[in-house]
N, C-alpha and C positions, 0 to 999 in steps of 0.2 A: 627567366622573364623577371625583370625588375618592376616594382610598383611605386609610383610617387603620385602626388596630388597636382592638379593644375597650378595652384600657387607656387609649388616648388619648381615646376618645369618652367614657369614664367620667370621666376627668380633666378633659375640657372641661366635662361637665355640673355637675361639682362646683365649678367656678370661676364667678365672678360679676363683673359690672361690666366696667371696661376691661381687666382681667386676661384676659378671654375673648378679646378681640381680639389681645393679645400671645401668647397661648397658640396661637391658630389660626395666626398669622403664623409662629411657630417650626415648627409642624407642616408648614406649606406649604414652607418652606425645606428641611426634611428630606425631604419628598416629592420635591422638584425635584432635591435632591442627597443621595442616600442615604449617600454616603460621610461626611457630616457627623454621622451618628447616634452617639450616645455608647455606650459599652459597657454592656450591661445586666447588672449584677451580680446582680439578682434571679433571673436564669436559673440561676445556680449554686445558689441556695437551692431553686429548684423541682426541679432534678435531684437534690439531696440528699434532699428530701422524698420523691420518687418512688423513689429507690434504697433508701431506708430502709423504705418500705412493701413494696417488692418482696421484700426479703429478711427482713422481720419484724425488722429491726434499726434502728429509727428513732433511737434514742439515739446509736448508734454513728456512723451516717451524718452526723447533725447535729453531733456533737462533732468529726468530722473537718472539716466545713465550717468551723466556728468557728476551730479550731486552724490551719487553712491560710489564714485571712483576714489581710489587712494591717490596719494600725492604723485605717484609714479605715472599712473595711467590717466589722471585727470586732464593734463594738457592734450594728450592724444584724443581722448574722447570728445573734449571741447572743440578741437579742430575738425573731427569727423562730424560732430553735430552741426557746426556752422557750414560746413561744406555741403552736407546733405540737404539742409533747409535752403541753402542758396541754390543748389541744384533743382530742387522742387519748384521754388519760385511760384509761378502760377500754374505749373503742371499739377495734374492731380491723377497720376496713373493708378489703376486699380490692380490689386493683387490677383494673380491667377496661379493655380498649382504648377509646380515645375518639379521635375524628377532628377534623378541622378544617373550617371552613365560612366562607363569605362571606355577609353579610346586607346587602341593599340597601334603604335608606330614601331614596326620591326620587333625587337625584343623588349621594348618599353611599353608598360601599361600605365595609363594616366587616369586617375579618378577625377571626374568632373562633377562638381556640386554647386551650381549656381545658388546664390542665396535668396534670389527673388525671381518670381514670375511677374512681369508687369504687362498690363494692357494700357497702351497709351490712348489719347483722345482720338487718334485716327483709326483705331480698332486693331492696330497691329499688336501682336503679343511677342514678348521678348523674354527669353531665358537670360537673366541679368547676373553677371558676376561683379561684385563690388570689391574695388581695391581700396584698402584702408591705409596703406603704410605711409611714413613721413616722406620718403623720397618719391618724387614724381614718377608716374608710370610712363615709360617711353612709348611712342606709337608703335614700334616694332613689337614690343612685349605685348601690348594690347591686341595687335592684330594676331599674334600667335594664340593668345586666349580665345579670341573670336573664332579663328579658324577651327580650333579644336572643339569649341562648343557647337559650331555649325555642323561639323562632322557627326557630332553625337546628338544632334537635334531630334531624330525620331524617338529617342529614349527620354530626352529632356522635356521637350515641348512640342509634339508633332504639329508641323505646319507654322511653327513659330520662327523667330529670328534671334540672332545672338546681339548681345549689348554688353559692353563693358563700361563701368562708371569709375573714374578715379574720384572717389568721394571727396577727399580734402580740397581738391581744386575744382570740384563741381563740373567735371568734364566727362563728356561721353564719347565713346568710340564705336563705330560700326564698320562693317566690311563693305567695300565696293567691288563690283565685278572685276576690276583690274587687280585688286588685292587678292582675290580668290585664286587667280590664274598663277600668281607667282609665289604664293605662300606654300603650297604643297611640297616642292622640292626642299625649300629651306626648312620646314618643320621636320621633314624626314632626316635631313642632314643634322639638325639639332639633336634629335633623338639618337641617331648613330653616334655623334660625339659624346653624348651623355653616357652611353653604354660603354664606350671605350674607357672613359674615366672611371665608371662604376666598376668594371672588371679589374682595372688597375688598382683600385681601392681595396 
């Protein structure tokens, strides 16, 4: 049984060709030697988004994030701050507690840790995964993340729904009934292909 995180599986699915093999090989090295893992500076962005929502001071929290950044991370944090504030606009979602889960697809175990639980003005509650990277999130990759979160929803946010936000582009994704019907075989085939490359690595 291999273990990876949701962002890793989404990143794998978004890759193609020989790059997939290199991607999986890197992930196997990290799995076998966790000390090799790089610092995840997007965690600071997620913490700032969460703190801003909790206090109702989104702009203040994100300005502090950008101001404290070094030269390398500042442009990324600035783009994230601008995108999140644009996404909020007149929205005022409230935070709700959200858990963590593990989803098993064949021989692959995927850790799912949404950064936020949000309650929108319509009363719906969402386990929310924030995508922070520079390259745009494709719809297929977003749907894969949504499907996995929905599958794990009893542990994440019982009775809730899945939401993915491409923060820099202020764009949200949700599943439709049609999406659900066609995603299961594809997700399982992606997991099988991942394990083939994992074993080869």
